[in-house]
C-alpha positions in Angstrom: 37.7 3.2 -61.4 39.7 6.0 -63.1 39.9 9.7 -62.0 39.1 12.0 -64.6 39.5 15.1 -62.2 38.5 16.1 -58.8 37.8 19.4 -57.0 39.1 19.9 -53.4 36.1 21.9 -52.8 34.1 18.8 -52.7 35.7 17.5 -49.5 37.2 14.1 -50.7 37.7 11.9 -47.7 38.2 8.3 -46.7 34.9 8.0 -44.7 32.2 8.4 -47.3 29.8 5.8 -48.8 31.7 3.5 -51.5 29.9 1.4 -54.2 32.9 -0.8 -53.8 32.5 -1.8 -50.4 32.6 -5.6 -49.7 29.2 -5.4 -48.2 27.6 -3.4 -50.8 28.9 -5.6 -53.7 27.9 -8.9 -51.9 24.4 -7.2 -51.4 24.3 -6.7 -55.2 25.4 -10.1 -55.9 22.7 -11.7 -53.7 20.0 -9.9 -55.5 21.4 -10.9 -59.0 21.7 -14.5 -57.7 18.5 -14.7 -55.8 15.9 -12.3 -57.3 17.1 -11.3 -60.9 18.1 -8.2 -62.6 19.3 -4.8 -61.1 18.7 -1.2 -62.4 21.9 1.0 -62.1 21.8 4.9 -62.1 25.0 6.5 -62.8 25.2 10.1 -62.0 28.2 11.6 -63.3 30.7 13.5 -61.0 30.3 17.3 -61.9 28.7 16.1 -65.0 25.7 18.5 -64.9 23.7 16.0 -67.1 21.0 13.7 -66.5 22.1 10.3 -65.2 23.1 7.0 -67.3 20.8 4.0 -66.5 21.7 0.4 -67.2 20.0 -3.0 -66.4 22.2 -6.1 -65.4 21.6 -9.6 -65.0 25.0 -10.9 -64.5 27.2 -9.9 -61.6 30.5 -10.1 -63.5 28.9 -7.8 -66.1 28.3 -5.5 -63.3 31.7 -5.5 -62.1 32.9 -4.9 -65.6 30.8 -1.9 -65.9 32.0 -0.5 -62.6 35.7 -1.1 -63.4 35.6 0.4 -67.2 32.7 2.8 -67.2 32.6 4.7 -64.0 35.0 7.3 -62.6 35.9 8.4 -59.1 33.2 10.5 -57.6 30.4 9.1 -59.8 27.2 8.5 -57.6 25.9 5.1 -58.3 22.1 4.0 -57.2 20.8 0.4 -57.7 17.5 -1.0 -57.2 16.2 -4.7 -57.6 14.2 -4.8 -61.0 11.5 -7.0 -59.6 11.0 -4.8 -56.6 10.6 -1.6 -58.7 8.9 -3.1 -61.9 6.1 -5.1 -60.4 2.6 -5.2 -62.3 1.2 -3.4 -59.3 3.5 -0.3 -60.1 3.5 -0.4 -63.8 2.4 2.9 -65.4 1.1 1.7 -68.7 1.2 -1.3 -70.9 -0.2 -2.5 -74.2 0.6 -4.3 -77.5 2.0 -2.7 -80.6 -0.6 -2.5 -83.4 0.0 -3.3 -86.9 -0.4 -0.9 -89.7 -4.3 -1.5 -89.4 -4.5 -0.7 -85.7 -4.9 -4.4 -84.8 -3.5 -6.1 -81.8 -3.6 -9.8 -81.0 -5.7 -11.0 -78.3 -3.3 -13.9 -77.6 0.2 -14.7 -78.3 3.5 -16.6 -77.0 5.0 -14.1 -74.8 
């Protein structure tokens, strides 16, 4: 991870939670291998903007993202896709209609 800038007002120290801690990375790897995709939310350090959101299905792709896209101080949150995105918690669903407003009753999905 690169350091873009840092404010000493934010009390940087060695004792904080780190997304790169071995046990954290192992938990992420286990979910990806045993359950499936993860949802990642990245809050930019002093970014004063909405977070970036990504979905990863591969551990190496996730590590590449961490090493090439994030910066020191960014706050990363991770969820298991299948835990969060279950049918019971679905907000809405439906098929896209054609130009006449018709949708298929069946289909290979």
